[in-house]
N, C-alpha and C positions, 0 to 999 in steps of 0.2 A: 851638821852645823849650818849648811846651806838651807836645809829644809826648815830649821828653826827660824832662820832669818826671813825666809819667805812667809812663814806663819805669822811672825811678828808684823811684817809689812802688811799682810792681809788684814789683820785686826786693826792696825793703825789706819789703813785706808778706809775701812768700814766706819771707823769712828769719825773720820773727816767727812765722809759722804752723808752720814746720818745726823751728825750733831752740829756741824757748822752752819750758821744761818746765812753767811755770805760766802759764795763760791762762784766768782765771776768767770773763771776760765780754768780749763784742765788741758795741760800740754805735755807731750812726751819730749823729754830733753836728754841731752848728754850732760851728765853731772855726776858728782861723787855720791851724794846721798840718795837713798831709795826714793824718798818722798820729801818734797819741800813745799811748805805752805806759807806764802808771803802775801799779806794784804789782800786776801781773798782769791789769790791765784795759786793753783795747785800744779806743781811740776812732778812728773813721774819719771824716774830714771828709765831710759830706753831698754837697758839690759834687764832691769827688774821687771819691766812690763812684759818683755818676751818670755820670761821665766814664770811670772806670776799667773798668767792666764792658763797655761796647761796644768800648772800645779793646782789652782783653784778648781778647774774643771774636773780634774781627776778626783779630788776630794768630794766634789758635789755628786759625781756619778756613784761613788762608793757609798756615801751617806744616804743617798736617795733610796737605796735598797733597804735601809734600816729605818723603820717608822718612828724610832725614838730619838731622832736627832734633828728635830724641827728647828731648834734655836740655831744650830750650826748651819743648817740648810738655808734658813732665812738670811743669815749673815753672808753666806757664800753667794746666794742669788743676788743680793744687793750689790755686791762687788762685781759679779760676773756680767750683770747687765751693762756695766760701764766698760769692762775690759773687752767684752765680746757681745755688743748689743744686737748683732744680726742673728744670733743663735736664739731661736724662739723658745727653747726649752726653759730657760731661766725666767722668761716673762710668763710663760704658761704656768710654771710652778707658783709664782707669786699670785697670779689670778686665781688659781685653784685654791690657794690658802685663804684668799680674801672673799671668795664667792659666797660663803655661808656666814661671814662675819658682819655684824652690824657696826658699820664704821661711824665715827663722829667726824666733825669738821676738821679737827686737829689731825686725825689719822689720815683723812683724805688729802689734806694739804701736804702732809709729810710724804705720802706715797707719790704724789704728783711732783714734789720737789726732788725726790730720789730719781724718778723716771726722766726728769729733765736733764740730769747730769750727762748722759751719753750724747746728747745733742751738742754739748760743748766740746766733745772730743771727736765725734763722728756725726756731723750734721746730716749726712746723706742716709743715715739709717732710718728705716720706716717703723721699726718695732716700738720705739718710745712713743710715737704719736698714736699708734694703735692701742697701746696700753693706757695712755691718758684718756683716750676716747672711751675705752671700756669702763674706766673708773667713773667718768662723768655719767655714763649711761646707767651704771649700777647705783649711783647715788645722786639722782637729780635733785632731791630735796636738800642736799648739802651745798649745791653749787651757788656761789656768791659772785658778785661783781669783781671782788678782789681775786678770786680763783680764776675767773675768766681772763682777767687782765694778765695774770702770770702766764697763762697758756698762750695768749696773743704775743707776749714778749718772747716766749720760747719759739713760736713760729717765726717771728721777726729775726731772731738770732740765727735760726737754721737757714732761712731764706737769704740772709745777708752773707753767710758763710758760703752758701752754694745757691745761686740765684734760681736755677732751674730745678728747684727742689719740689718734686711732685707731692711728696708726703706732707711737707709743712704747709703748702698752699691748700691741699685737699683738706687737711685738718682745720685750717683757719676758716675755710668755707663751711665745713661741718659745724664749727662753733657758731658761726653767724646764723646758720639755718636752724640750729637746735637750741641755742641759748641766747638768741639775738636780743631778747628783751633786756639783757644785762650788758649789752654792747652799745656804745654811743655811736649811732648811725652816722651823724654828721661828721664826727671825728674820723670814722673809718673812710668815708668818702674823701675827706681832705687828705688823709694819710695815703690812701691808694693813689690819688692824683700825684702827690709828691713822689711816691715810689716810681710811678711810670716815667716821670720826668727824669729821674736819676737812672732808670734801667730801661732805656728805649729798645733794647735788644731782647728783652725778657718777656715772653708772652704770658707766663703764668700770672703775673700781677695784673695784666690787662684782663685776663679771663676772670680773675677774682672781682675786679672792679665792675665788669659787665654784670656779674651775678648780683652785686650790690644794687646796681641800677634797676635791674628787672625784678628784684625781690618782691615788690608788690604784686607782680603778676602771679608768682607762686602762691603768695598769701591769699589773694582773691580767689584763686582757683582751688584753694583748699589743699594744696600739695604739702606733704610733710614727709621727711625722710624716715621717721619712725613714730609710732603712736605715743601720745602722751608728752610730746616735746613742747617746749615753750613757744609762744607765738613770736613771729618776726617783729622787729621794732617798727614803730610808726615812722614813715619816711615822708619827705616833702612831696613825693609823687603819689602818695596815697590820699584818698578822700572817701568820704562816706557816700557821695553821690556819683553821678555819671561823669564827673570831671576827672576821675582818676586816670582814665585812658588818655585824655588830652594832656594831663600833666606828665604822664610817663613819656608820651611822644615828645613833649617839649624837652624833657631831660635827655632823651636819646639824641635829639637834634643838636642840643648844646654840646653833647659829647662828640658828635660827628665834627662839628665846627672846630672844637679844641684839637681833636686828633689830626684834622687836616692841617692845622698850624704846625703841629709836631712833625708831620710828614714833610712839610716844606723845609723844616730845619734839618731833619734827619731822613733824607730820602732813601738811603741805602739799607735801612733797617726794616726787614720784612715783617717783623713782629707788629709794627705799626700798620702796615698795609693789611695784615691779617685781621687786626682788630677792627680796622675800618670796614673790611669786608663783613665781619661778624655783625657790626652795627647795621649795615645795609640790609643784610639778610633778615635781621630781626624786624626791621621796618617793613620789608616786603611781606614777611609772614603775617604781620599784624595790620597790614594795609594802612600804614601811616603815610598818606599821600603828602602831607604837609612837610615831609622831609625835603621837598623841593625848595624850601626856604634856605637850605644850605647851599644853593646853587652858586652864589658868589665865592664861597670858600672852596667848594669842590672844584669850580672852574679854575681857581688859582693853582690847583695841584697840577693842571695840565702843563704848566710852564716848567715843571721839573724835567730836566734833561734825561735823567736815568729812567728809561721806560722799558728796560729789558727784564724786569722782574715779572715772574708769573703772577705774583700777587697783584701787581699793578693792573694787568689785563683782566684778572678776575674782578677787580674793583670796577674797572671800566664797564664790564658786562652787567654787574649788579646795578651800577649807577644808571645805565641805560634803561633799566626797568622803570625808573622814575623820570625818564626824560632828561636826565642830567648827563650831558656829554662831557667826558674828561678831555 
C-alpha cells in the first residue's frame, strides 16, 4: 500500500515538473497531503520527500540494468534531479540520452526548464548549472535571447537564495563570455551596480562586474573560452581605433571613484576593499597612469578610522605605486 502511494506520488510529481508552465517555488513542508500545488508554488510533504528519494533511486538503479525501460528511466531521472540534485548519475543519464539526439528549440527549452527546478529547492547545488551549460554548448544554433534571459533569471534566483554561490556566478559569467551577443550589456552593468549596492559583503558580484568592465580586453586579445562561441557584446569601452585603451581606463577610473564612495559608507566590509585592490592591480598591470585622477576620492578614504583591515594596507601599498597616498 505504501509502495503504491509512493509510486502514485512519483508520477504526480513528474507530471507537475514537466507539464506546468509556472512553478515559482518548491518547498519541503509539514502538511497532510503528499503534494500541494497552489498558484505556482509546489509544496512537498517532508515525510513523503524522505521516503520518495530512496524509493525512486532504488527503482532507477534496478531499471538502469534493463535496456528496455527507457521511458521509466526518463521519468525517474527527471524527478531524481530534483530530489537529489547533487548525485551526478541522474544528470549523466539524461546527457547520455540526449547526446545523439537532434533537439529542437522546444525540447531545449523544456530540458532547461526541468534543470532549473532543483535551483528552487537547493540553490547551492552545482549540477543544474553544469547541465544547462552542457545543453547550450551542444545546441548553440538553438540559443535565443529568451533562453539566455531565463538562464540569467535562474542565476539570479540562486544568487539571491545564497549570495556566495560560486556555481551561479560562474555560470552567469560563462553566459556573458559565450552568448554575450544575446545579453544587453548596458543592462548587465546597471544590474551589477545595483547588486553590489545591496550586497556590499559579497565579493562574487563584484568579480562578475569586474569581468564585465574588462570584457573588451578579452575580446581585443582574441580570448575565447571555447571555439565557435559567439562574440562578446559591443560595450561603451570598445572602439575601432586606438581610443579603446583610453576608454577602458576611464571606465576603470570611474569604477574606482564609485567604490571609494561605497568604502566610505561601509568601511568594515572587506569585499569592497578587495574589489578596490583588484581595480588598482589591473591599472598597474596595464600601466594606466591617469588613475591618479582618482586622488581626491582615494585621499578621502584615509579619513576612515578603521584601518586594521589587511585589505586596507594592501590597498595602501597598491595605491603608492601610483603616488596616491592613503
